[in-house]
N, C-alpha and C positions, 0 to 999 in steps of 0.2 A: 397686221397690229393696226389699227389707227391712234390717233392721238390720244384719244380719251383713257385708253391705256395706261398713260403717262399721267395724265390728269388728275383721275379717279381714281382713288384709293377704295379697298376695300376695309371694311368696318366691322368687326366681330364682338357684339355684344355677349360675353359668355363668363357673366360673375354671378349668375344666380343660385340661390342655396340650394334649390328644388324643395322648398318647403312643405308643398302638397305632395310631395315626393317622398316626405319622412325623410327631410334634409340630405335625400342623394344630390350632389352637384350636377346642374343638369349636363355640363360640359364632360363628364365622366361618363355618362351614359353609354352603355354598348350600343353599337349600329353598323352591322357588318363586319361586326370582327373587332372594330376599333374604337377608341372614345368617340362620341358623337361631335368634338369639337373637332375634330382632323376631316369628319366629311365636310362640315361646315365651312372650313379653310378651303378645302380642296373645291368647292361648289363656288365659290367666290373667283378662285384663280383658274377655274376651266371657262368663267364666264368673262375674265378676259381683267382681272385686277392683279397686276405684276406685282403690289404692293399691298401688304395684308397686316392690317394692325389688330391685335387679341385684346380685348378687355378682360381681366381675370378678375375674381375675388374670392367667392367660396371655394375652399380646398385650391387655391393657387401655386402651393407647393407641391402638390400630387398632379397637378395639370400637369404641370411642368415637368415633372419626373414622368411621366405614364403616355404624355401626349406627343407625337410628334409634330412638332411648330418650326421646324425649319424657315430659315427666312423669314418669317414674322416678327413684327414687332409686338412686344408683350408690355402690355400697359397694365399696373397693378392699380385696383380701385380699393383702397382702403375703406370705403364708404359702400360698400355693395348693398351692405344691408340696407341701405335707406332708399333700395329700388333702383329700376331700370334709367331714371333720370340722371342719377349720380354715374352710371357708367357711360350715359352718352358724353356727358360734360369730360370725363376724364376721355374720354377716345376722341373727342372733337381736340382735344386740347393739346392731344400727344401731334398732332400736323403742324403745331406754332415751328416756325422756320423749315417748314419744308415747301416744296413746289405743289403738293397737291392742293388743285383746285376744286374739289367736290370726292363728297364722302358718300358709297354704297355703303348703307347700311344693313348688316346681317344679323339676326335674331339666332343663337346656338340651336332652339327648342323647335325649331319650325324646318327638320328633313324634308317635306313633301313638296317645298319649295326650291327648284331645281336651277343648274346653270342658264337654261332656258329664259328664264324669268328674270333672274339678273342681268342677263345680257341683253332682254329690252329694255329694262329700266337704263342700263349703262349707256345705250345707243340713244337716248333720249337725250342727254348732255348736250348742252352749248356752251355754257359759261359758266364761270362763277355765281352768277345769279340765279341757275337751272333749279328749279324743285320739283321734282319726280317720283312718283309714286306708282309702285303695282295697283292695277283694278281688278278685282273678280265681280263679274258681272256688273259694270260701273261702280264699285265701292270700294273705297279705298283700303289698301293693305300694305302688306310688306313683298318685296322691301323698296325703299326708299333712296333717295337720293338728294344729298343738301349739298348744296353750292358751296363753297367759303364764304360768298356773302353773306348768308344767313345763319353762319355758325355761332356769332354770338348773341344774337337773337334768341337761336334754339337754347344757347347754354343757359341763358338768364331765364327763361320759361320751364327746363327742363328738371321736375321736381316729383318725388315718388316714383310711381312705376307708369307715368302717364308719359316720360320720355319727350316725345316733340310731340304729342297731340295739340295740346293748346295753340302751340305755332302755328301748325298746318293747317287748324280750326281756323285762323284768325286772316289766313292767305290761301283759304281755299281756291278763289279763282284764280290764284297763280300757279297752282300746280299743274303739272302735266301729268295724266292718267294714262298708264301705260297698261292694255288690256292682258291679265295673264293668266283666265281663268282656264284657257284651253290646254297649260301645260303643265300647271302647278296645282298644289292643293294644301291652303295656308293653315292648315289645323298648328296649334300650340303641341306640345307636349309638358302639360302641368299638372295632369294627376296621374296616380296610378294606372286609370282605365288608359290613358292615351298613352301606355307605354307599348300597347299593341301596335302603333304605329311604327314603334322600329323593328329594324330586320335582325 
């Protein structure tokens, strides 16, 4: 275990209501016999995140009852319908008062990105000033790692479904890109057609 595993926490954004999936919360979609949210937590843990915060929104009570999330810090986002930005803000805010120095951000609807990609991005962490992103053939994608020096700036610009996009665009030159195209497939499960990706 490197020091990174204590300074970097996993932040899983799992609040989405699955609007394009007919209102089926993404966290509860089935994958390998269990809710998708359990798979996503397992990926972060396998990658080396000892601490995992999970942002819940749509059907939060049902997720709590159905999914095994032992040891996770569960964060409620009452504003989840406003989009991913509100979940990112709630998640980053949940680290206040902890010794966490960076957040490795995961989206619940990307099961094609496994522990190898997360571990690579985690491994590029150097300080609270770190900004790291997975890349696919050189193009920035998920997961991303935000050092704590950036949290206030990200929270100030995270609106709607854009999340940290505006902040990262402004600081493109500061981002360490980590190629993950050889170990991950960065598709989203957004539509009924995308459900074919689940096992």
